[in-house]
Every structure is written in C-alpha cells, then in structure tokens.
C-alpha angles and dihedrals in degrees: 000000000000092000091050092050091048091051091051091051091050091049091051092048092049092049091051091048092052091050090048091051093048091047093049094050093044091049091051090052092051095047095045095045090049094052098038095086092061099052140066119264132219138175116225141179122214121189122183140177124195125191115203121194119180117216092188137327093299109027130064140169122216142184124199126187125185135183120199124198123191141168089079090317094301101110137045110244106183146326124228129208113192121176113176145156128228133202124193110192088171133026088244098046134062128176123197138193122188153152129229131199111193109194105199116198097202108018140031117318121225142216114204136188116193144178125202142181126194127191122195129205123185126200113179103305095341117098118193121193126194114195129185120188131181118194136184109210123199106197122193109255095016121105116232130352126312107219114212129190119205129187122186129184113194132177129189131188131178117243106240114292093331127108089244125100136192122228132194126179143164126202129191122199124196129177110222099201141035120231094180092249139034121042116022116259119246120009110021109165149342127212122200113185136188118184148158123221143183139182119232133193094350091279109059130066118187124194126178134170150107131301127195108204129185115195128187120211131203097214107021140034121297117257132225104207126197105202127192111197144185123188128187122196118192123194110204096208097046099255135063120256094232119336103269140132111260110244 
C-alpha cells in the first residue's frame, strides 16, 4: 500500500514537472518571438571543449574553454577559461564551484566566481535537469561585483535505439544588483537551445545545435542572437563521473 501510494505521488510530481518544462519553453518562445522585431540580430558560432577528470566516485575537476564568434561569424568576440570542481553527494545531485576568466577582444573582460547546484530527475528515458547558478562578476571598469542569478531547465531523450540523443533547454539570467555601469540590472538574457548529441569511444561526448538568445544591454540596443554551437566533453578515464551536464 505504501509503495503504491509513493509511486502515485512520484508520477504526479513527474507529470507536473513535464508540464512546467513545456510551459517554460513555450513561454520563452512567445516572449522572444514577440520582442525579436524590435532588436538587432546577429549570427554567431560558439565552440567549446570541456575536460572532466574524476578524483573518485563523488569528486571531479574540470576545465572548460569556449570561443565565441559574432558579426555573422566574421569576428572573434571572446574566449572563456573555466576551471571548476564538482561534488555529487547523490546520483541525482551535483554541486559545483568555479572561476571564469572571460577574455573579451573588443569590450571589458571579466573575472567571475560562481556556485551551482544541479538536480536530475529521470522518468523512463527522459532525463530532466534543473540547475541554479549564482555568479559574482568583476568587470573591467565597473566598481564592485555584479551578482547574477541563472536558472536552466534541460531535458534529454535518446532517439530510438540509436546512440544519439535530443536535448532542449531554456536558461534565464537576471542581475540582482545595479553598479551604475556594466551589465544591465534585472533581466539580462534568455537562452533557448535545441541540440543533438552522441557519445563516441567511451571518452568523448559531442553535442551540436542551435541557440536562440535574447540579450538586453544598458547602453545599446538589445540583440537577438542566432547561435550555432558545437560542444565536446572529454572524460579522461573513459567514463563519466555521474551523468550530468558540465556547468
């Protein structure tokens, strides 16, 4: 009896989570499509590589690098270095702590310290990840730290009996304070992503797709960015620590 009641509760929670995910993604599409006509547009290319090295079953060290190209993929925009550590006390929960250096080629560079937590829920072949991240950004020319809150909802599902999977996610970013210059206070950007991925040779995971990004600016017009991306994730010991999306 107790097990049956518990199963019904879990089924109801999973159904609500699926409805919440669908509502969030649909809402993002409506908002972004409504505002897109009033902003500037750009085509970009993002390429990233992440190295994952497990220390033991719970701890791991990681390094992510990313190059972004903008102006219709004709100019280099910035390069990101991101070393971080992860701790997974449960198979469904991962905490992360990291540092970013964003080397901008045409605007102010940034140093960032961030903390993140990701929770995973699996229902049959569908995996849903909720990630919250808080970052303190130190931007050249801006006094003090700009504190940014990020929330991402991501779902992945294998494609039939193939080694491929489909991924969809939406991420909201909000700045929690106003330094008088630098990043705009309040809502800053939203990222809606559709991608395909596959794991190769037990060590390499490749994911590529399209991202629709809306970005607010303090001083200039907002931008509607069409981003084509490719991300490689390499596990040094031939298997992932615990299946999770590197921060």
